[in-house]
C-alpha positions, 0 to 999 in steps of 0.5 A: 416201773417195779415190775421192769426193775424186778426182771433186771434184778433176776436177770443179773442174778441168773446171769452171775450164777450160771456162769462157768468159771475155768479154773485150769490154767496153764502156762506154757513158756516161749523160748526163742531158738537161734534161726539156721542163719544164726547158726550158719554165720557162728560156725559155718559147719552146722548144715554138715554137723546136721547131716543135711547137706544137698545131695545129688543123683550119681546115676540114674535109670532111664526107661526104654521103650520099644517099637515094632521089636526093632527099635529102642528109645527114651523120653528127653526134654530140651530147652526151657519149657521143656520140648519132648522128643524120642531118641535112640541111645546108639553106641555107633554114634558120638554125637546127638542130633533132634529134627529142625523147625527148619526141615521142609514139610514139602521136602522131607515128608517123614518130618511130618511124624517128628517132634521139631526142636525150636531154638526160638522158645527155649530161655536156656538156649545159647547162641553159638557159631552155626557150624554146618553138620553134614554126616551119613546125609543128615544136614544141619547146623550146630546149636546149644541147649538144655537137655533133662531126661529122669532126674539129670540135666545137661547143661549147655550140651552142643548138637546138631539140628537137622534140616534136611534127612535122606531118603533112605530106609535106616531114617524113613522107617526111623520111629523115634525123632532123633539120635543120642551117641554113646561112642567114644567121643573119637566119632563125635563131629559137634564137640569133644564134650558130647552127652556121656562126656558131659555128663561126666563133666558136669558130674552128673553122674560119678561113675564112667559107666553105663549098662544096658539091659534089653527087654524083647517081652511082646506083652509089653511096650517097656523096652528095658533100661539104660543105666548111666553112671553104674551096674544094676545087679538085679539084672544079672545072673552069675559073673560079669565077663570083661573084654578090653575095647580093642579101638577106642572109637566104636565099643569094639571088642574081639569075639573069638568065635561065631557058630551055628549049630547044625546038628547034635554033631557038628556046628558051622564055624565063621571066625578063623583062629584070630577071630573077629572084630565087632561093634557092639550096637544098641541102636538096632535088632539087626546082627550084622556080619561081613557081606560074603556070609549073609547068605550062607548064615540065613541058608542055614537057618532056612531063611528066605530073601524079603525087603531092603535085602533082609531076609525071613523064616516062617514064624512057625519055625522060630522055636526050631532054629539051631543055637548060636553060640557066640564066644566073647573072653573065652566064654560061650554066650547062646541065643536062640531064634527067638532072640535072632529073629525080629516079629514084625507086623505088616498088611499080611500080618506077622512076619518074622525077620532074620537079624543077620544082615550086611554089617555095612562096615569095612575090615571085615567088621561085624555088628552085634545089636539087639539080636545078641544083646537082648540076650546079656546084660551089658555094661560099657565102662569109659574109665577101664575102656573095656566092655563086660557081658553077663547073663540075665538074671 
């Protein structure tokens, strides 16, 4: 008993004498500040004063990809959840169209290679009167849904859902799923507010301008950029030459002269004193000319007949082909063989296709596609009804 009592006394003394007492005490006062909601109730201008207003993009860069040096397309999402599609931006069309889930793969085998739009799985799809759509052999109905690309979204966009795709090279050789028209709304058959006009109406972009930079570099699948809502100076060298749109349907302008340099002193000219009317076509690499000029132009560059009424040149001669001068707005723009020749692969290797073909347009219209547009930076100004062309930086 004595030993136990001694142990308890010793333990208590030890614990008391070895306990560390903290003497550094800090007191921090807590201050209650008013919440943002309380401040907003007191002063409706509170968020503006703090400069924390929600901002929206006023333009958007859309990356273009390319297929076989002949087609430029972008990735978009349609509906919620987003259904992914590859789309061509086409300045010679007014409408947007997509292949539909109703496209019979048995009747139209091309639909095996396409993403097919299904409105039934989209919560943002809106039923509208399914008016028939039948343009250029494409048959379907109108529908309405949300379209998203980059940071932009266009809600309640009316477009065509296609169930019948004609068996013609124009569509059977098309790599992308569908097409977004960037022509004037006078070309549209679906709505008076097609894609670009709807962007402006919804204030998703501020400036009624879009610009195109095409990249023909064979070492990358990136095909350039379409800039919705403005101009990107980094792609421009020197000044922009502006010319007025002559007919508000296509992006149609005056081309003063088209000439091919045959030797140091002589060139063959194809526009008379009054010049030629041309449309700008972002959907292909071809340069469309009136039918009577097709053979003559291809003979000058020593191209021979190929498939589908196209012409080819030996790939070894591309860098030796004559320079071509296109005069627009009293300014000369020069293109060489690397611009107006498309390099494509077939079962026998690489084939070099001339961009010059029948435009298929009436009234002697020409079309300038990637064979020209890949050599320049082009801006389309809807507000001032003009086209701007500059050399690439």
